[in-house]
N, C-alpha and C positions, 0 to 999 in steps of 0.2 A: 335115097331120093326124097326130096322135100314134098310134103303134102301141101297143095295150094290152099290158101284161105278159103273158107266155106262158100263165100258169095263172090260173084264177079264184082270188082270194085267200081265205084263211081269215080273215085280219085284215090291216089296213092301218095304216101309221103315216105321217101327213102332217106334215112338219116344215118350218117356215120358219126358215132359218138367220139368226140375229140378229147374232151376233158370233163369227166363226170364220174362220180361214185355215189349213185343215188337210186332210190326206188324208181322203177320204170314209170309208174303213174305220175309221180311228182316231176320226174324229168320231162316227160312229154307235156305236162300241164304248163311247164315253164317255156315251152316253145310256142311260136306264133303259128299254130296249126288251124286256128279258127274253130276249135272244138272245146267244149266245156270239160271239166275234170270228170263229171259223172258220165258224160258221153264216152270219154276215153276209157274209163274203167269198164263200161259196158262192152266196148270194142275189144278190150283185152280179154274179158270173160268169154266173149264169143269167138275167140281165136283169130281175130282180125289183126292182132298186133303180134309180130314175130321178131324175136331177137336171134340173129345168126341162124335164121331158118326154122326156129322152133317156137311153138306157142308156149307162153310163160304166164305167170301170175302177176297181178299188179305190184306185189312186193318184191319181185325179182330186181336185183341190183344191176344196173348197167354200168359198164366200165369202158375206158378208152379203147377204141378199136372195134367195139360192138357195132354190128349193122342192124338197124331197126327198120322194119317195114310196117307201116300203118296203112291198112286198106279200109277205106270208108265205103261201105256198100250203098247202093241206091236206096232211097227211102222205101221202107216196106209199107204195104197198104195198112192204113190205120184200122184199129179194131172198130172204131165208130164208122157209121155209114152216113153218107150225105143225105141231108133232109132239108126241104125247102122251108126254113124257119125265117120269118121276117126279122131282119136285123137292121138297126140304124147305123149306117156307116158314116163316121165323122170324117175319116181320112183314109185314103188307100193309095199305095203305089206298088212298085215291083217288089219291095222289101217287107212291107208291113201293112197292117190294117188296124185302125182304131175304131172300136165299136162302143156305142152307148148302150150298155146291157140293161134290159128291163128287169125289174124285180120278178122273182119266181122262176127265173131261168138259171139252171145249174151251169157252171162253167164247163164241166167235162163229165163224161159218163162215169158212173160209180155204182155201188150197190144200191139197188132200188130205183135207179134211173139210167138204164143202159142206152137210152136215146132221148131225143127231145132236148138236147143240151146246146150250149153255145158252140161246142166243137162240131156237132152235127150240122149246124147252120153254116159254120165256117167252111166245112168241107164242100157244101153246095156252092157257097159264094166264091171260094178260092180252091178249086180242085187240087192245085199243085202243092197245097199245104200238107198233103198226106205224108206222114212219117217225119215231118220236120220237128226235131226235138224229141221224138219218141212216138210210139204207136198209140198210147192211151190218151195223151193230151197234145195232139199235133198243133203246133203253133203257139201254144199257151206259154207265156213267160211269167205271168203273175195272174192271180185270180181274185174274184170277189165272191163272197158268200151268195148262196142262192137268192136270198131275200135282200141283198144289197144291190142297189142300182148304180149305174154310172159307167165311167170310162175304163176301158180295158184295151191293152195292146195285144196283138197276135203277130207272130213273125211268119213270113212267107218263104224265107230261105234259111238254110243252116247258118249262114254268116250273120243274118239279122238275129236269129235266135241266140247265138253265142254272144253277140255284142250286147243285146238288150239284157240278157241274163247277167252279164258282167256288170252292166250299168246298175242294175238292181242290187247286185251283191255289193258294189262300191257305194251304194246309196246316192247315186247320181240321178235317179229318177224321182222327181218331185210329185208326190201324190197328196192331193188335198181333198178333204171330205167335209160334208155338211152333216151335222148331227143335232138332233133335238133330244135333250136330256130331261129326266125327271129332276126337278129342282135346279138350282143355279150353283155351279161350282164356285168355291172361294179358296184362293184368289181367282179372279176371272180370267187369268191367263197363266200359263206355266207349262212345264214338261213333266209328264208321268214317266218315270224311269224305274220300272220294277220288272223283274224277270217273269216270263210266262212259260208254263209247261202244262203237261196233261194233268187234269184234275185227278188226284189219287183216289178220290171217293166216287167220282162219276167219270168213267173213262171216255165218255162221248163229249165231255166238255173240256175246255181249257181253264186255267186258273193262274193266279199269281202264286208262284211257288219258289222256295229258296233255291232249288236246283234247276230252275227253268232257264231259258235262253234270254239273253239280253234283249230288252224290248223298250222302245222309247216312242212316246206319242206327245207331240206338242198340241196345245189347245188354246183357244181364246174365245171368249163370249162375244158374239156379234150382236145379240139382241136378247133381252128378257121378254119372254112370251108367257104372261100369266105365271103359272107355277112351273114353267119350263124355261129352258135356255137354248137358243140356237147357237151352236158352236161351229167354228172352223177348226178342223184337225189336220195336222201334218204328221204322217206316219214315217218316222225315220228308220223303222225296221218293218219287216213284213211277216209277222207271226200270225198263225191261224187265230181268227176272231180277236185280233189285237185291240182294235178300238173298243169293241164291246166289253172285253175283259177289263181293260184299263179304266173305262168310265164306271163300270160296276164297282171296281175296287175303290175308286175315288168316292163312291157313295152316290153317284148320279148316273144310273144306267140309262141306256137309250130308251126313249119312248117306244113302247110296244115290243120290247125285247123279252119274250116269255122265257127264254133260257137263262139269261143273266140278270133279269129284272122281273117285270110283270107285264102281262098283256094290257092293252089299252083299248077303250071303246072308240078312240079317235083314229086308230090305224090297225089293220090286221097284220102288219109286219113291223120290224124294227125300223126306226127312222135313221137311215144312214145312206148317203149318196156320194159317190166318188165324182166330185164336180170339177176338179182340176187335175191336169196331167201334163208334165213337162219332161222332156228328155232330148238327147241328141240323136239325130238320124243315124242309124247304124252304118250307112254307106257314105254319107257326105259330112257327118258331124254337125249339120245345120241344126240349130235349136228349134224344137217343135213344141208348141204349147196349145193345149186344147181346154175348152170349158164346156160344161153341160149344166143347163138350168135344172132346178128341182122338177121332178115329174109331177103330174097333176095330183096323185094321191098324197104325196108329201106336202105339196103346196096347200092342199085342202086341210091337212092335219095341222099345219103351222097356223093357218088362218083360224082354225077352231081353237087352238091353244091361245092365240092372242085375245080371244073373246072370253 
């Protein structure tokens, strides 16, 4: 007698394997199930994926004639709790919400900040976001550092989360940043193409390392501001602290970046703002474009640098 999957499913996918000899997780990732590979692996680990009635491991090989049942349970309550945190909503519909995140607000709960994050505010703003894409970071498809301000997308449905995550993976999401650097880069435009990994000497930091992951940042100088330069950045990849690490490696760290450069009397945080965001709507494929002006603290620091 078969033991049923552990949770009552929200949806089920019944698949008859016709021609395949592949790992289960790779096989399922190649189907149009609307689930990311990481989500599929978690479902397999939770016993929600069964081959011929039996729970198996991700590396199990499926063969012609196998019957696969994928049970997707309803979203579980998020670990985070809803909190009434003021959020600037730039756009919202049934599938997604675009937020203009202020500096000082962490994207999601973590060690040292279990609440008071963007996720807590999103749960109050969009209660149905609970569990979408995972319990710890519901709705989050990309993130900004705590002290980086600007535009962020959050998904409100599993379909949107899968689609937007895939767009980011395919580098189809255009992310533009404004940055004020110490000194002026030369040449004044180019692409920084060096790998980023964990700093072997300080594990809390990232660094340019030979064994790191591919990382590419395009830049161009918009304005010389005294001993500084206002840059527009295009992040072609999405590594942790990418812009900060790349600019420091170039010899021109962000103004106020005490981790990768030095603190500044002009600004109590690093000068980095996600000011442009463009992607395709996950349901309609309609192009969406958003812009955010510099917040007052960055505008004031830029004016001081000009003087």
